N, C-alpha and C positions, 0 to 999 in steps of 0.2 A: 504493500500500500504506500502511495506517495505521501510525502509530508503535507502537501497542500490539501490532500483529501481529509486529513484530520483536523483542519482549521475550519471553523464555522464560516458559512457563506457571508453572514453579516460582518464578521471580523475582516474577511478579505476585502469586502467592499469598503469598509472604513479605511483600511490601509491605502487602497487605491485612491479614494477621495482625498486623503491627506497628501498623497504624492502629487496628485493633479493640482491641488491648490498651491503647493510649494513650487511646482514647476511653472504654473501660470504666473505667480508673483515674481519669480525670478526672471521670466521672460519680459515682464513689464516693470523692471526695476526702475525706480525713480526716488526722489527725496521722500515723498509721502509714503509710497509703498514700502520703502526701506524701513522707515520708522514703524509702520504698522507691523511689518514682519518682525522687527527686532523687539518691539514691546508687546506684541501679540494683542494689540488693542486698536480699535477704531474709535476715534474721538469725534463725536457729532455735536455740532452747535445747534441748539434748539431755542425757539421762542415759544414756550408752551401755552400760547393764548389763541391758537388758531384752531377753533373747533372743527372737527372733521379731518383736519390734517395733523395737528399735533397739539393736544390739550392735556394739561395736568389737573387731575382731580385734587382740589385743595385739601380735601379730607384725608384721602389715602395716599396722596403724592404719586399715584400711579399715572402713567402716560397712556394715551390712546390716540388713534387716528391713522390715516393712510401713511404719513411720513414716519410715524413710530414703527409701524409694521414693516415698511420698506427699509428702514435703517437696520432692523433686526435681520432682514433678508440680505442686505448688503454685507453685514458682518459675517453672516454664514457663508456667503460667497467667497469671503477672504479667509475663512477658517479662524476667526479671532472673536474676542468678546467686544462688546460695545460699551462705551462710556458716554454719558450725556453731559454737555457743558451748557449751562444757561447763557443765552446771549440775547441780543436785540438787533433790530435793523441797523441801529446806529453803531453798535460795537462789533458787529459780525466781521466787517472788513479787517479791523485790527486783530480780532481773534484768529482769523485765518492767516494773516501776515505773520503774527507772532507764534504760529503753530500751537495755539491753545486748542485748536480743533482741526481736524483734517477735512471736514466738509460741513456745510450749513444745510440743514434739511428742515425747512419749515415753510414750504410753499412760497418761494421767492419769485416775484415777477421779474422775468428776464428783461433787462434794459440794454439798449445799444451802448457799447463801451468802446473806448479808444484802445489801440494796441498797447499803450503803456499803463492801462488800468491794472491795479494790483490783484484783482480777483477775476476769475473766469466762470462763466455759467455753463452748466450742462445743457444737453438738448432738452426740449420740453417733455414733460410727462403728463401734465394736465393743462387745461385751458379755461380761463374764467371770462365771463361777460363783465361789462363795466356797469357799476351801480353808482348812483349819486346820493350823497348823504347831505341832508339839509336840517336846519333847526326845525323842530316840531312847531307847528303854528305859523310858519312863514307864509304870509298872505300873498307874497309876490311870486313864489315858486312852489307850484304844486304838481306840475308836469314838466316834461322835457321841453315842451313848446314855450314855457315861460323863461327858459334859461338864456336864450340868445337875445338879450336886451342890453342896451347901454347902461352902464353902471353895475351890472352883475359881475361879481368877482368869482371865478372858478378856480379852486385850488387843485393842483395836479402835481404828482411827484415828478421831480426833475429827471429828465432823460427817459421817461416812461413812454410806452407806445401810445398811451392815451393822449399824451401831450400834442402830438402831431394831428391826431383825430379831432381834438377840440379846436385847434387853430383852423382846420379845414372846414369844419361844419358850423362853428359858432363865430360868426364874423363880428358881431356887435359886442358880445361879452368880452371881458378882460381875463386873460389867463394869468394866474399867479402861481409861480413855481415854488413848491415846498420841498424841504430836504428829507423829511421822514414822516411816517404815519402819525407819530405823536404831534409833530408840528401842525399837521392838518387839523387835528382836533382842537388844539389850542387856538389856532387862527379862526376856526369856525365859532368857538365859544366867545372869542374876543370881538367878533364882528368884522375881522379883517378880510374874510371871504364869506360868500353867501352859500356856497356848497363846495364839496370836494368829491373827486372821483375815487373809487376804490374797487377792489375785486369782490367776487361773490362771497368768499369766506368772511371777510371783514364786514361787508355790507349787511349780511344776514345776522352776523353776530352782534353788531353794534346796537341793533334795535332790541336785542335781548338784554344787553348790559346797561344801556343808557336810556332813560325815559325822556330825554330832551331832544332826541333826534328822530327823524323819519327818513325813509329811503325811497328813492325813485327806482323802479325796476329798469332793467336794461332796455335800451332802444334796439329795435330790430336791426338797424344798420350800424350798430356799435361794433367796435373792434373786439377781438378776443385777446386776452392777456395770457401769454404763455408762462407757465410755472416751471421752474427748474431748480437745481441745486447749485450751490456756489462752492468753489475750491480756490486755493491759491493759484494765481496765474503762473504761467511758465513751467508747469509740470504736466507736460502733455501725456505722459504715461498714466498718471493718476486720473486725469480728465477722460482719457480713453477708456479706462477701466469703468468709471462711473457711467459713461455713455453706453457702454456695452451692457452694463447691468440694467439700465433703463430699457434698452431694446429687449433684453431677455425677459424681464418681468411683464413687459407689455405683450410679448409674443406668447408666453406660456400661461397668461391669464391671471397671474398673481396681482398685477396692478388693478385689473378690472374687478377682481374679487374684493380687494381691499376698498376700492372706491364704492362698490355696492354696499359693503358692510357699514360704511360711514356716510351714506347718502350723497355721494359725489359722482354718481355715474354720468350725470349730464356734463361733467367737466372732462370726460375722456376724449371728446371730439373737438377738433380744431374749428 
């Protein structure tokens, strides 16, 4: 009897899987992949306030959402454990540059960036319609038709896809560029803008959390905002690994299954 015949099938498969993971990581050696391999850990930046994508239960401290599930799957594809690092839109760039995390996974809207930009975005995995958030009781703006008027100030994230759409379709209103989601809320409360544009996740969540806002549903001709993950720029091997992972979970159904579990099936289509 051969030695291999005495080894259980599941054990042989485990060994083969480990060998394939190690071989794949060696083939894609790069700064981030080298660190992941050496420390046997994937560090994921999260902003756990994105219901459906990544949300922390304040009572149990447990995480849930599409991005939580996919971060677990990404770690499995690498054969390592996963560590979560709390971050924000404002601190994410620095967290990636300083290697406090290897990837940011909390439904980031992909923005056009210059070649010298310090972070890079993955290819899209979800797509969001554009919502508008206004102060509740605003008598001037109750529909999208009310938006394109002289004196109306529209807040939109700088370098976002929605920025060019607003300038193309709203000729009379004034576009106000804001630097972060938190800045949008402050500007709206302070009266510096009359409304701001946001994605589906925030648009539906904000009315649950704040009683002083209302939301205009998407316009049929509105753009789709692509969601992706962010990594440190100039590490092509790591970005390639992430993109291949996105392709794989889309193809094998894991992305669709996670989206269905968290009510985001509509965001699968561009």
